[in-house]
N, C-alpha and C positions, 0 to 999 in steps of 0.2 A: 593505581592509575590504570585506566583502560588503554589497551593498545589500539587507539583509533587516531586518525588525523584530527587536528585541532578543529577544523570545520568540515562538516559533512552534510549532504542532503539525506534526509530520512523521508522515504516515501512509502505510500501504501496505495492499493487499488481496491475498488469494489467492482465486481463484475456480475453479469447476469447469473441467476441461480434459481433453482426450483426445489421443492421438497425432495430430499434424497440425492440431489445432484452431486454433492460432495462425496457421498458414499459411493456413488456410481462413477466418480471421476469424470463427470460431464459426458458420459457415454450414451445417454438417452437420445432419442431422435431430436434433432435440432437444438441440442444443448451445446452452446458455445460459451466460452468464458469471455464474453464481450465486455470490455471495460466500460463502465458507466461513470466512474469517478477516479481521478488521480488526485491525491492529496499529498503535499510535500512541505517540509520545513527545511530551512537552512539552520543548522544547529552548531553551536559552539560546544564542543565536547570536553572542554576544560572547566567551563563555568556552568555547563548544562542549561543553556538558555537558547531560546528560539530567536533567531535574528531576522527571519523573513518567512513568508509562507506563500503557497500556491494551492488553489483549489479549483479543479476543472471538472465540469460535468460533460459527458460525452453521449451523443445519440447513437444507440446501437443500430446496426444495419441488418443483421440476420434475424434478430428478435426485436422488432420495433416496439412491442408492447411489453413493459416490465411485468414480471409475475407478482402476484399479491405477496408471495413469500419474500421476494426481494424487497418490495416496498416496506413490508413489516420489519424486515431485518435491518435495513439501512435508513429508513425514513426518507429515502429519495423517491419522489413521486413522478408519475408520467408528466404532470404539469411542470415540475422542476426541469425535467429533460426538455420539454417543449419550449420553455422560456429561456433557459440558460445553457442548454446542451449545444455542443459544437461537434463537428465531425472529428473522428479519431485522428486523422492525419494532421489536422490543425492543432489538436490538443498535444499530440506527440511533439510537434515542432515547438510549441510554446514551452512544454516541459523541458525539452532538450536545450533550448536557448536559456531558460531560467536556470538550469543546472550549471551552466558554464563548465568550468574545468574541475568542479568539486567532485570528490569521491561520492558515489551514490549508494545508499544502503536501504535495504528492506529486510523484512523478517521472513525468510524462507524463499527468497528468489522471485519476487514479483516481476523482476525484469523478464522472466520467461513468459509471463502473461502479456507483457508489453510486446515482446517478440512475436508471440502467437497471434496477437491482434494485428500486427503488421502483415502477417501471412494471410489473415482473413480478408484483407482488402488489397493485398498485393502491393505493399509499399516497403521501401527499405527500412531496416532497423538502424537507427542513427547512432546508437551507442556502441562503445567497445566493451566487451566482456570484462576487461581489466578495470573498468570504472566502478564495478559493483562490489559491495561488501555485503555478505549475508550476516545479519545481526544474530541469527540463531547461533552461529559459530562463536560469536563474542559471548553471548549469554551461556552457552554450553560449557565454556571453560570453567565456569563457577557454579552453574546450575545444570547438572547432568541431564535432567528431564525437560529442559527448556523447550524442546521441540514439541512437547505435548500441548503447548499453549498456542493460541492464535495471537497475532500482533496486538490486538486491542485488549487481550486478557493477560498480558505478561506481568502485570502488577500482582496477579494472583500467585505468582511464583514467590512473592515476598510476603504473602499473607495479607495483601492489601487489595482494595477494590478501587478502580478508577471512578471518578465522579462525573466524567463526561461520557456521552453516548458512544458505545462501541459500534463497529461496523459502519463507521463514517471514515473514509480514507484519511482526511485531514486530522480528525481526532485520534485515529489509530497511530498516525505518525507522531503526534504529540505524546501519546501514551508510551510509545517506544522510547522517546527522550526521557520521560519520567522513569521508565524502567532502567535506562542506562545510568541516570542520576542515582537511583536507589542501589543499583549494583556497585557503582563506584564508591558509595558510602559504606559498603560492606566488605570491600576487599582491601 
């Protein structure tokens, strides 16, 4: 049995990127980790089922034009952002309201990117640090090298491949739930 609350939010983010930006830790000129997508699910961690979901697209303000690299990686296009994108402050409020009082989890601290984006547009960070669970720590209890995987690739730790597109925040949240289900079945 995994040591998790019975119901949790599992979320992931996709943010602006360019070739080499990860390796440079977004230190190149005008490289900001501007969130373009927040994907989240409400999960039952006893039955490992999805109870609800949220998928938000956000219009960047520092880098208005998405890089070809980002588009190829995520499948999110400039047209998608133009049609469905909302301002970050609006997205954060929707996410905050949707999360209610549930514990919120991500793989590797995506809450820090949320917080960084608040700083980019000078708005308060609405969440409490105590609300967050880092799923890397949950996986590392049983898979010592879990931190070498990205959220959407965690199934590789079990010798399996996900059948849904990686680098889509909502899909990656669902893949994390699949990984927790797989982990639970092995402990």
